[in-house]
Backbone as ProteinMPNN parsed JSONL, in Angstrom:
{"seq_chain_A": "MNDKEQVVRHLEITQGVVNRLASNSFSIKGWSMAILAAAILFIARSNNIYSEYLILTFLIPLFGFWLLDGYFLWQERLFRGVYDDVRQQEKTDFKMDIPAQFKKDNNKWRDSVCSLTLGIFYSVEIVFIVTVFFVLRGV", "coords_chain_A": {"N_chain_A": [[57.221, 22.417, 3.185], [56.024, 25.645, 2.922], [53.89, 28.095, 4.639], [52.22, 29.501, 2.791], [52.254, 27.806, 0.562], [50.961, 25.63, 1.646], [48.396, 26.696, 2.04], [47.683, 27.13, -0.617], [47.682, 24.486, -1.523], [45.599, 23.46, 0.054], [43.489, 24.956, -1.003], [43.466, 23.876, -3.59], [42.676, 21.238, -3.058], [40.124, 21.685, -1.991], [38.911, 22.876, -4.21], [38.906, 20.692, -5.91], [36.987, 19.084, -4.659], [34.706, 20.685, -5.026], [34.562, 20.623, -7.82], [33.997, 17.88, -8.247], [31.481, 17.69, -7.044], [30.003, 19.395, -8.694], [30.178, 17.944, -11.034], [28.716, 15.683, -10.295], [26.172, 16.836, -10.053], [25.708, 17.549, -12.704], [25.635, 14.998, -13.842], [23.338, 13.979, -12.611], [21.362, 15.544, -13.803], [21.606, 14.634, -16.43], [20.905, 11.898, -16.145], [18.28, 12.227, -15.304], [17.032, 13.333, -17.574], [17.493, 11.263, -19.425], [16.119, 9.048, -18.323], [13.552, 10.069, -18.321], [13.089, 10.408, -21.088], [13.307, 7.727, -21.965], [11.182, 6.587, -20.563], [8.954, 7.892, -21.666], [9.146, 7.041, -24.301], [8.766, 4.289, -23.93], [6.123, 4.266, -22.936], [4.763, 5.399, -25.069], [4.943, 3.395, -26.966], [3.513, 1.362, -25.847], [0.342, -0.309, -25.511], [-1.331, 0.122, -23.456], [-4.224, 0.88, -21.602], [-4.029, 2.557, -19.495], [-1.899, 4.213, -19.892], [-1.64, 7.004, -19.982], [-1.905, 7.726, -17.339], [0.199, 6.409, -16.237], [2.341, 7.879, -17.12], [2.276, 10.043, -15.419], [3.319, 8.97, -13.112], [5.981, 9.221, -13.427], [6.618, 11.632, -12.468], [7.355, 11.312, -9.862], [10.078, 10.13, -9.66], [11.27, 12.289, -10.929], [10.941, 14.461, -9.16], [12.488, 13.407, -7.137], [15.048, 13.396, -8.347], [15.32, 16.152, -8.591], [15.43, 17.0, -5.895], [17.773, 15.639, -5.105], [19.641, 16.784, -6.828], [19.488, 19.387, -5.896], [20.589, 18.951, -3.382], [23.271, 18.321, -4.054], [24.003, 20.777, -5.193], [23.742, 22.409, -2.946], [25.757, 21.31, -1.267], [27.946, 21.94, -2.87], [27.885, 24.738, -2.741], [28.417, 25.059, -0.009], [31.068, 24.11, 0.135], [32.268, 25.954, -1.552], [32.09, 28.14, 0.087], [33.846, 27.302, 2.107], [36.179, 27.338, 0.576], [36.364, 30.091, 0.073], [36.795, 31.015, 2.684], [39.256, 29.779, 3.289], [40.976, 30.897, 1.413], [41.457, 33.375, 2.442], [43.115, 33.015, 4.541], [46.274, 32.992, 6.286], [47.752, 30.815, 7.055], [47.134, 27.271, 7.162], [45.245, 24.491, 8.517], [44.266, 22.466, 7.094], [41.593, 21.924, 7.479], [38.24, 21.223, 6.726], [35.835, 23.169, 7.263], [32.811, 22.738, 7.456], [30.519, 22.994, 9.228], [30.732, 25.7, 10.01], [29.868, 26.978, 7.753], [27.153, 26.577, 7.708], [26.064, 28.563, 9.23], [25.95, 30.815, 7.718], [23.895, 33.031, 5.826], [23.136, 32.529, 3.116], [23.405, 29.819, 2.682], [21.486, 27.662, 2.721], [19.694, 24.605, 2.462], [17.137, 24.506, 1.269], [17.177, 26.827, -0.25], [18.964, 26.145, -2.222], [17.639, 23.999, -3.509], [15.454, 25.365, -4.493], [16.598, 27.055, -6.313], [17.113, 29.291, -9.093], [18.167, 28.157, -11.482], [17.855, 25.34, -11.148], [15.121, 25.293, -10.764], [14.112, 26.204, -13.255], [15.136, 24.205, -14.997], [14.0, 21.73, -14.041], [11.306, 22.414, -14.002], [10.727, 22.674, -16.699], [10.931, 19.994, -17.45], [8.784, 18.964, -15.968], [6.609, 20.318, -17.132], [6.796, 19.191, -19.646], [6.18, 16.468, -19.096], [3.537, 16.744, -18.192], [2.368, 17.778, -20.489], [2.687, 15.603, -22.264], [1.027, 13.837, -20.909], [-1.535, 15.015, -21.349], [-1.631, 14.865, -24.132], [-1.623, 12.093, -24.533], [-4.055, 11.501, -23.369], [-5.725, 12.562, -25.154], [-6.783, 15.09, -25.112]], "CA_chain_A": [[56.224, 23.24, 2.559], [55.752, 26.818, 3.755], [52.478, 28.361, 4.931], [51.499, 29.883, 1.566], [52.105, 26.603, -0.26], [49.929, 24.815, 2.284], [47.111, 27.317, 1.732], [47.413, 26.846, -2.031], [47.337, 23.055, -1.601], [44.259, 23.338, 0.638], [42.57, 25.494, -2.004], [43.387, 22.899, -4.681], [41.868, 20.113, -2.574], [38.747, 22.166, -1.894], [38.422, 23.052, -5.58], [38.635, 19.347, -6.414], [35.687, 18.662, -4.108], [33.682, 21.48, -5.715], [34.453, 20.092, -9.18], [33.311, 16.587, -8.19], [30.068, 17.94, -6.754], [29.411, 19.952, -9.915], [30.074, 16.819, -11.965], [27.579, 14.879, -9.837], [24.965, 17.572, -10.404], [25.559, 17.411, -14.154], [25.225, 13.61, -14.091], [21.943, 13.84, -12.177], [20.527, 16.131, -14.851], [21.648, 13.721, -17.566], [20.096, 10.727, -15.815], [16.888, 12.655, -15.268], [16.552, 13.461, -18.946], [17.532, 9.95, -20.077], [15.027, 8.229, -17.798], [12.31, 10.669, -18.809], [12.943, 10.074, -22.512], [13.053, 6.288, -22.074], [9.836, 6.327, -20.055], [7.971, 8.371, -22.644], [9.228, 6.125, -25.44], [8.133, 3.041, -23.499], [4.68, 4.473, -22.834], [4.236, 5.66, -26.409], [4.897, 2.129, -27.694], [2.612, 0.4, -25.197], [-1.075, -0.143, -25.832], [-2.003, 0.053, -22.17], [-5.241, 1.928, -21.497], [-3.666, 3.443, -18.387], [-0.613, 4.829, -20.225], [-1.585, 8.429, -19.646], [-1.7, 7.864, -15.891], [1.541, 5.905, -15.959], [3.291, 8.973, -17.353], [2.313, 10.896, -14.226], [4.164, 8.345, -12.087], [7.362, 9.65, -13.638], [6.852, 12.852, -11.695], [7.982, 10.927, -8.595], [11.546, 10.177, -9.755], [11.698, 13.626, -11.319], [11.099, 15.24, -7.933], [13.645, 12.832, -6.442], [16.247, 13.947, -8.983], [15.361, 17.58, -8.258], [15.925, 17.111, -4.517], [19.169, 15.196, -5.077], [20.424, 17.823, -7.502], [19.546, 20.496, -4.935], [21.545, 18.565, -2.345], [24.625, 18.501, -4.584], [24.238, 22.217, -5.318], [23.939, 22.905, -1.582], [27.091, 20.906, -0.843], [28.891, 22.735, -3.654], [27.899, 26.091, -2.159], [29.114, 24.986, 1.281], [32.504, 23.991, -0.108], [32.74, 27.238, -2.073], [32.276, 28.965, 1.281], [35.115, 26.863, 2.711], [37.231, 27.86, -0.296], [36.47, 31.529, 0.32], [37.418, 31.198, 3.998], [40.662, 29.338, 3.244], [41.79, 31.812, 0.601], [41.752, 34.562, 3.239], [43.987, 32.628, 5.646], [47.717, 33.049, 6.095], [48.207, 29.433, 7.201], [45.981, 26.377, 7.213], [45.38, 23.184, 9.15], [43.578, 21.593, 6.138], [40.275, 21.587, 8.0], [37.082, 21.601, 5.908], [34.907, 23.577, 8.315], [31.457, 22.835, 6.915], [29.555, 23.572, 10.187], [30.81, 27.163, 10.011], [29.141, 27.457, 6.577], [25.719, 26.505, 7.999], [25.653, 29.793, 9.9], [25.818, 31.883, 6.732], [22.508, 33.164, 5.373], [22.865, 32.023, 1.769], [23.776, 28.414, 2.59], [20.383, 26.822, 3.157], [19.369, 23.558, 1.496], [15.925, 24.871, 0.522], [17.545, 27.838, -1.238], [19.597, 25.44, -3.337], [16.602, 23.25, -4.231], [14.582, 26.339, -5.152], [17.398, 28.009, -7.084], [16.556, 29.632, -10.402], [18.592, 27.222, -12.522], [17.189, 24.051, -10.951], [13.698, 25.518, -10.978], [13.846, 26.25, -14.695], [15.433, 22.905, -15.602], [13.028, 20.702, -13.673], [9.975, 22.87, -14.402], [10.572, 22.312, -18.112], [10.643, 18.558, -17.494], [7.422, 18.758, -15.459], [5.699, 20.776, -18.186], [6.865, 18.179, -20.703], [5.427, 15.296, -18.646], [2.112, 17.1, -18.167], [1.956, 17.887, -21.888], [2.545, 14.238, -22.773], [-0.175, 13.294, -20.277], [-2.727, 15.5, -22.053], [-1.609, 14.328, -25.493], [-2.055, 10.693, -24.455], [-5.489, 11.474, -23.015], [-6.48, 13.01, -26.314], [-7.461, 16.34, -24.798]], "C_chain_A": [[55.925, 24.429, 3.477], [54.25, 27.077, 3.861], [51.669, 28.689, 3.68], [51.274, 28.673, 0.66], [51.04, 25.678, 0.325], [48.534, 25.373, 2.0], [46.724, 27.019, 0.288], [46.999, 25.381, -2.198], [45.933, 22.807, -1.032], [43.206, 23.852, -0.345], [42.394, 24.521, -3.168], [42.519, 21.704, -4.287], [40.392, 20.507, -2.523], [38.141, 22.349, -3.28], [38.117, 21.702, -6.224], [37.297, 18.812, -5.924], [34.556, 19.397, -4.826], [33.475, 20.946, -7.133], [33.718, 18.753, -9.21], [31.817, 16.769, -7.92], [29.348, 18.516, -7.974], [29.233, 18.86, -10.963], [28.904, 15.91, -11.588], [26.258, 15.535, -10.221], [24.679, 17.446, -11.903], [25.091, 16.0, -14.507], [23.771, 13.384, -13.716], [21.009, 14.406, -13.25], [20.478, 15.218, -16.077], [20.795, 12.48, -17.336], [18.61, 11.079, -15.814], [16.306, 12.728, -16.674], [16.501, 12.109, -19.65], [16.378, 9.067, -19.613], [13.683, 8.764, -18.277], [12.064, 10.304, -20.272], [12.629, 8.589, -22.697], [11.633, 5.952, -21.618], [8.781, 6.749, -21.069], [7.975, 7.482, -23.882], [8.533, 4.805, -25.112], [6.616, 3.182, -23.475], [4.063, 4.699, -24.213], [4.099, 4.367, -27.209], [3.94, 1.113, -27.072], [1.17, 0.705, -25.581], [-1.918, -0.213, -24.566], [-3.018, 1.191, -22.073], [-4.938, 2.92, -20.376], [-2.35, 4.181, -18.65], [-0.533, 6.285, -19.799], [-1.378, 8.643, -18.156], [-0.318, 7.357, -15.473], [2.581, 7.006, -16.146], [3.385, 9.883, -16.134], [3.166, 10.293, -13.111], [5.622, 8.748, -12.249], [7.648, 11.014, -13.024], [7.579, 12.526, -10.386], [9.507, 10.893, -8.702], [12.078, 11.543, -10.165], [11.894, 14.512, -10.099], [12.27, 14.71, -7.096], [14.956, 13.355, -7.015], [16.416, 15.419, -8.634], [15.931, 17.77, -6.849], [17.396, 16.707, -4.413], [20.084, 16.225, -5.738], [20.559, 19.05, -6.599], [20.528, 20.211, -3.819], [22.984, 18.761, -2.828], [24.966, 19.969, -4.76], [24.491, 22.838, -3.95], [25.332, 22.562, -1.08], [28.166, 21.713, -1.585], [29.005, 24.15, -3.092], [28.629, 26.102, -0.812], [30.625, 24.926, 1.076], [33.08, 25.236, -0.777], [32.927, 28.237, -0.934], [33.555, 28.607, 2.015], [36.277, 27.425, 1.909], [37.458, 29.345, -0.022], [37.137, 31.805, 1.663], [38.906, 30.861, 3.97], [41.521, 30.332, 2.479], [42.177, 33.074, 1.366], [42.709, 34.268, 4.395], [45.458, 32.784, 5.263], [48.344, 31.66, 6.212], [46.981, 28.558, 7.411], [46.307, 25.094, 7.966], [44.657, 22.124, 8.321], [42.209, 21.135, 6.639], [39.213, 22.091, 7.031], [35.954, 21.922, 6.884], [33.508, 23.829, 7.745], [30.472, 23.403, 7.938], [29.59, 25.103, 10.255], [30.019, 27.749, 8.838], [27.628, 27.443, 6.799], [25.2, 27.818, 8.577], [25.451, 30.951, 8.925], [24.416, 31.858, 6.134], [22.217, 32.478, 4.04], [23.173, 30.542, 1.601], [22.698, 27.491, 3.156], [20.029, 25.829, 2.053], [18.158, 23.948, 0.645], [16.223, 25.941, -0.532], [18.206, 27.197, -2.46], [18.568, 24.688, -4.175], [15.727, 24.203, -5.043], [15.369, 27.368, -5.974], [16.803, 28.195, -8.478], [16.918, 28.58, -11.448], [17.92, 25.865, -12.374], [15.694, 24.187, -11.185], [13.338, 25.515, -12.45], [14.029, 24.871, -15.31], [14.332, 21.892, -15.308], [11.593, 21.125, -13.976], [9.71, 22.547, -15.866], [10.264, 20.829, -18.234], [9.224, 18.264, -17.0], [6.393, 19.175, -16.506], [5.669, 19.754, -19.321], [6.047, 16.945, -20.328], [3.927, 15.587, -18.673], [1.574, 17.23, -19.593], [1.763, 16.505, -22.503], [1.303, 13.579, -22.182], [-1.429, 13.709, -21.044], [-2.767, 15.022, -23.502], [-2.081, 12.886, -25.487], [-3.527, 10.557, -24.114], [-6.352, 11.909, -24.195], [-7.236, 14.296, -26.093], [-6.927, 17.459, -25.662]], "O_chain_A": [[55.613, 24.252, 4.654], [53.443, 26.373, 3.253], [50.548, 28.204, 3.526], [50.209, 28.54, 0.057], [50.306, 25.022, -0.414], [47.598, 24.613, 1.749], [45.571, 26.694, 0.003], [46.064, 25.081, -2.941], [45.17, 22.02, -1.592], [42.148, 23.242, -0.496], [41.284, 24.362, -3.677], [41.721, 21.218, -5.089], [39.523, 19.752, -2.96], [36.977, 22.01, -3.496], [37.169, 21.587, -7.001], [36.562, 18.169, -6.674], [33.555, 18.783, -5.192], [32.339, 20.832, -7.594], [32.903, 18.516, -10.102], [30.988, 16.074, -8.508], [28.203, 18.155, -8.247], [28.244, 18.855, -11.696], [28.186, 15.425, -12.462], [25.331, 14.857, -10.665], [23.532, 17.257, -12.307], [24.241, 15.83, -15.38], [23.049, 12.679, -14.421], [19.982, 13.803, -13.561], [19.422, 15.052, -16.688], [20.05, 12.059, -18.221], [17.783, 10.295, -16.281], [15.207, 12.234, -16.922], [15.56, 11.84, -20.397], [15.732, 8.411, -20.429], [12.782, 7.991, -18.601], [10.951, 9.933, -20.644], [11.77, 8.236, -23.505], [10.964, 5.12, -22.23], [7.815, 6.021, -21.297], [6.919, 7.203, -24.448], [7.792, 4.271, -25.937], [5.905, 2.297, -23.951], [2.956, 4.233, -24.482], [3.211, 4.266, -28.055], [3.598, 0.114, -27.705], [0.83, 1.835, -25.93], [-3.094, -0.573, -24.617], [-2.711, 2.332, -22.419], [-5.527, 3.999, -20.321], [-1.751, 4.718, -17.718], [0.501, 6.748, -19.318], [-0.752, 9.621, -17.747], [0.255, 7.817, -14.485], [3.577, 7.061, -15.425], [4.448, 10.432, -15.847], [3.677, 11.02, -12.259], [6.41, 8.629, -11.311], [8.781, 11.493, -13.056], [8.325, 13.353, -9.862], [10.181, 11.559, -7.916], [13.193, 11.918, -9.801], [12.888, 15.231, -10.003], [12.959, 15.481, -6.428], [15.867, 13.714, -6.269], [17.534, 15.881, -8.407], [16.812, 18.604, -6.639], [18.174, 17.358, -3.716], [21.18, 16.495, -5.246], [21.618, 19.674, -6.546], [21.224, 21.114, -3.354], [23.818, 19.301, -2.101], [26.101, 20.373, -4.504], [25.36, 23.698, -3.81], [26.019, 23.42, -0.527], [29.169, 22.115, -0.995], [30.105, 24.691, -2.984], [29.369, 27.038, -0.51], [31.374, 25.614, 1.768], [34.257, 25.545, -0.591], [33.819, 29.083, -0.986], [34.27, 29.487, 2.493], [37.246, 27.928, 2.478], [38.596, 29.799, 0.1], [37.95, 32.722, 1.776], [39.72, 31.574, 4.557], [42.666, 30.584, 2.854], [43.119, 33.768, 0.983], [43.072, 35.175, 5.144], [45.83, 32.718, 4.091], [49.34, 31.363, 5.552], [45.918, 29.047, 7.791], [47.458, 24.666, 8.047], [44.456, 21.004, 8.79], [41.73, 20.068, 6.255], [39.268, 23.232, 6.571], [35.204, 21.031, 7.282], [33.084, 24.973, 7.576], [29.644, 24.233, 7.563], [28.566, 25.728, 10.532], [29.55, 28.884, 8.914], [26.9, 28.202, 6.161], [24.022, 28.143, 8.425], [24.84, 31.959, 9.28], [23.825, 30.793, 5.959], [21.143, 31.901, 3.868], [23.201, 30.052, 0.472], [22.99, 26.631, 3.987], [20.057, 26.162, 0.868], [18.16, 23.739, -0.569], [15.594, 25.959, -1.59], [18.024, 27.655, -3.588], [18.615, 24.729, -5.405], [15.31, 23.876, -6.154], [14.846, 28.436, -6.29], [16.072, 27.335, -8.969], [16.057, 28.157, -12.22], [17.461, 25.294, -13.363], [15.07, 23.288, -11.747], [12.358, 24.886, -12.848], [13.172, 24.412, -16.064], [13.795, 21.268, -16.224], [10.74, 20.264, -14.188], [8.591, 22.185, -16.231], [9.419, 20.441, -19.041], [8.54, 17.406, -17.557], [5.415, 18.464, -16.737], [4.609, 19.491, -19.889], [5.297, 16.428, -21.157], [3.141, 14.758, -19.129], [0.442, 16.83, -19.866], [0.771, 16.268, -23.193], [0.602, 12.842, -22.876], [-2.281, 12.877, -21.353], [-3.851, 14.798, -24.041], [-2.865, 12.492, -26.351], [-4.175, 9.597, -24.529], [-7.555, 11.654, -24.226], [-8.212, 14.579, -26.788], [-7.376, 18.598, -25.544]]}, "name": "protein", "num_of_chains": 1, "seq": "MNDKEQVVRHLEITQGVVNRLASNSFSIKGWSMAILAAAILFIARSNNIYSEYLILTFLIPLFGFWLLDGYFLWQERLFRGVYDDVRQQEKTDFKMDIPAQFKKDNNKWRDSVCSLTLGIFYSVEIVFIVTVFFVLRGV"}
């Protein structure tokens, strides 16, 4: 295998990692919505006098999903940086140099968690939970 073929193979491997991370992020969003819907259905069918407060407890896993989704987005961004570095090389040693990506300005975990897309997605879920809380309280 010549140098160019090795670079192409390295790019394919890196792209596979990026695809898996994107798939994980998509799965996290699906699980978040499924658990939220199941929880609201469960609470709506119960006759517990504390149901409205129980709905607020579902904010905890929601924030957990948000942080985990931000982590997967951060990892995806790091590997996209590796991809960008590898594509500019003439030859490769198949090294995934993640520590080099930490030094770049746009590769911070907090930036991924606070990204526009995650913010919109999880804010809508939070607004939904708070709305259900007030509906259950009868306000």
